Each structure stands twice: as structure tokens, then as C-alpha cells.
N, C-alpha and C positions, 0 to 999 in steps of 0.2 A: 592670262589673269585676269580676273572679275571685275568689267565695269561697272560700271554706273547701274544703266535699267535691269543688267540680269543682277546683281547683290542681294533686290529683294526677291529676288524666285533663289537665289546661290541658299540666299541665309536661313528660307521657308525648309526648303530641301534636307541641310544638312541638319534640321533639329526636329524636321520623321525620323532625321539618323542617331541622332544622340536623343531623343525616345527610344528606338527598336532596341537598344545598345544600352538603354533603362534596364529595359524591359527583357534583356536578357540573361542580367545580371540579377532580376531578381528572379528569376526564374533558376538560372545557376546556383543561386542560396537558397534557394526554394531543397532542388534535388540534394546538397547538402542533408540540412535538417532532419528531412520529413525521413534520410533513407540510415540519415540514428536511431532516431525516431520510433523508426521500423526494427531496425536493430536491437534496440530495448527494448520495447515495448512485442520481441516477434511477430508481429505481421508481416503476413505469407501479403494480403492487399493492397498495403501501404510499399511493400515491397515492388514489387507488382510492378505499381501508378504510377514508382518515380522510374524507374526501371521503359518502360512503357514513353512516357515523360520523351527521354530524351529526342527521339523522334523528331521534337519543335525547336527545342533548340540546337538540334543539327539545320533546321529549315530557316531558321529565326538567324542565326544565324552567315549563311545563304545570300540568306535575304540583305543582310547589312553589308559584306559585299557586295555582292551588286549594287546597291545606291552607293554602295561610294566606287567605283571606280567606274558608276556613268555618270555624277560627278567629277572629277578627274578628266574624262574627255571630254563637257559640257560644257565644261566654265575655263578648265585649263585652273587649278589657281595654287599659287605659289606665296611664299612662307607661307608666315600665319591658318590662317587658311588651310596647306596643302598639310601638313604637319599635324593636324587635330587628325582633317582626314586619316590620312597614313595611321595615323595609334592609334582612332578608332577602330580600324581595321585592324592590327595587331593584339588591343585590349580585345576584341567579339573571339579570336580564332582563344585567347588567353578562358575569359570564358567559357564557351562551347566543351573545354578541356579542363573545364568545372565539375562544367558538367555530365560529361563519361564518368571521371573522377563518384561522384556519390552516386549517380546507375554500378560503375561496378558496390559501389562499397552496400548496394542496395540488393544483388542481385549475389552479394558473399551473406549478407543478411537469410536470405531467401534459404544461403547451406542447410543454415543452424537453427533456422526458423523454431523446428521444434524438436529440439535437445536444446535438455537445462544449460547455463551460463555458467561455465566452470570459474568463473565472480564475477561479483557482482562490478558492475559498468559505471566507473565511474570519469577515470581521465577519460578515457573519447566519448563518452560526452563533451566533457569538456575543450577538445579541441574543436567538437564540433563547431560547437558555442561561439570559441573563440576566432572559430572562421568562418560565423558570418554576419556576426562582427564588424571582422577584416571585412567582407566584400564590399559589406554596408559602407561604408568606412571610404571603401576607395570608392565611388560611388560619391557620396558626394562632394569630394576629391577633387573629378573630373569636372562634374554637373560647377561647380564652384570656382574651378580652376586655383584647387588650394594645392601648390609643393603641403608646404609645410603640414596637414593632416598628409599626406602623403605619403611623409617621410616615415610620422609614425604607424604608418600600417605597416612600416619595412620595419620596422620596431618591435612587432609584433606579434610576424612568425618566431621570433624567438622560444617564443611561449612556447608555441606551437612543435619547434623542434625540440624541446626536452619532455613536454608530455610524449609524444610520441617516442622518444629513447627510454625514458619510465618507462612506462605503458613495451615496448621490447625486453627491459631486462625483467618484472613483473613475470610475464606470461613465458621469458625461461626456465624461472626460474620456477614454475610450472608441471613446464615440460619435462626436468631433470627429479621435478619430486613423486611426480606419477606419465610411466606412456601412452598411459590412456586422455590423456591430456594434449598428448600435439599439435594429434587434426583439428582441434578445436579452438584451438592455441595456433598454427599460422595464419586461419583465416581472421582471427583476432588481430594478430603483425599487418594482414594483408592494409584492413578497414586503417589502418595504423598509419602506414604508409600508401595513402590513398587519403589522405585526410594529409600528411604532411605536405603531399606532395599538391593539393588542390593549393596548402600556404605559398607555397614559390608560389603557382600567377596568381595569385593575389600582390604575390611586390612587382608580378610581369606587371602585372596593370599598372599601379603605379611608379616606377619607371615611365613606364610612356608619357602618363599624367606628366611628371619633370621637364616631358622631353616635350610634352606637345603646349607647354607654359611656357619655358623660359629658352626649347632649342637645345638644351641641353645634354647631353648622355652620361647616362650617370647607373650604377651597378644595389640592387636595394642594399646591403652587407657593405657602403660607404655608410647608408645607416642601424644596425649595425651592433651587437658591441661582437668584441673580434674574436673570430677560433679558438680552439686554443688547440697551443703549438706555435699563434700564430700573431699575440703577440710582441708589438713592440718590430 
């Protein structure tokens, strides 16, 4: 339990960890945005920069984990303090995985950077922008301990899933129309699936924010529209 004499030191240490988490979130957001920009502009240099930057996310995640575990060992926090540190550990993992998915998009972008695109890129950039908005909002919810905003972010993921399904249908049609489209279409489907998974990790962030703030375990699906075939 944190005693009064150590409270100031604990709060300062926790604030440092929270700032590092926000920095990690910003890096993850950049990985998604820059990888899609590299795809749109067929910018091999930018794609490579995203891939190389993944090491920075990994290192910062490890730093957050070590600091958080040290804080637990030194001060033996309970209740809200312990929930906060536990949630930060989980959130760091999700943000690191979002960064990995951004790197994955960049790798695919490099593979097709010298090919004419089989279709204008409209929905993939829309997915990326929506995920960027979700990450930004989830970080604000974390800073402000705003459960209502965290729930709203979960609902935003419905649009990401809709776009993923729409992209798959359009690319499937292109593959059926011309077998020469198959290879690049599969690459674009992989990018879309990576982005869909990134959206799922953002909803994980929001689940942790609600738990951290209220102590209640929730599922992102509780704040989203019912899935087809599951209504009623």
C-alpha cells in the first residue's frame, strides 16, 4: 500500500509512465497513418521508415513494462492505483501491436510500390483515418478518465468493420473479372485485414480504460451494434 510519505514519489513515477504511454500511442498512430500514406503515394522510402521505426515502439513498450513492474514492487499499490498500472501494462501491449500492424501495412506497401494500382484507393485510407481518430479519442479518454468517450470509440469500430467487408467484396469482384488482379488484390485485402485488427486493438484499449476507471470488466461488443444473426 502506498503510504503518505511515498505518495508524491509514486504519483510522479506514475505520471511519467502515463506520459510514455501517450507517446507510444502517438507512435502507433503515426505508424498507421504513414503506412497508408506510403501506400497511397507508393512511397517506398516512407514505408521503409515505418518498418524501421517499429523498433522504437518495441523499446518504449519494454520501458513502460519495466517501469510499471518496478512501481508495483516498490509501492505495492492497491485499488485504483493497482488497476491503473495493470491497465497501462495491457494498453502498452495493444499499442505496440497496433504499431506492428502499421509496419505490416508498410511491408505490403513496399511490395506493390512499383505496380500500377488496380483501383483507386478510397476505402483503405478511410479505414486508416477512422482508426487514427479512434486512437486519438482513446488516448483522450485515458487522460481524462472518460468512460463515456471510451464507449463511443468502441462503437466507431463498426464503421471500420463495414469498410473491411466492402473492400473485400470490391477486390473479390476485381479478381473474378481479371485473374491478373489476384496478386495485388490479395495484398490489398491483407492491408484491410491488418487495419481491421488495429481497430480491434483500439477497442481493447477502451475496455481497459473502463476497467481502470470503474473496476468493471466490460466487452467492446456491449457498446456496438448487434452482430448479424445475434439480434434478439
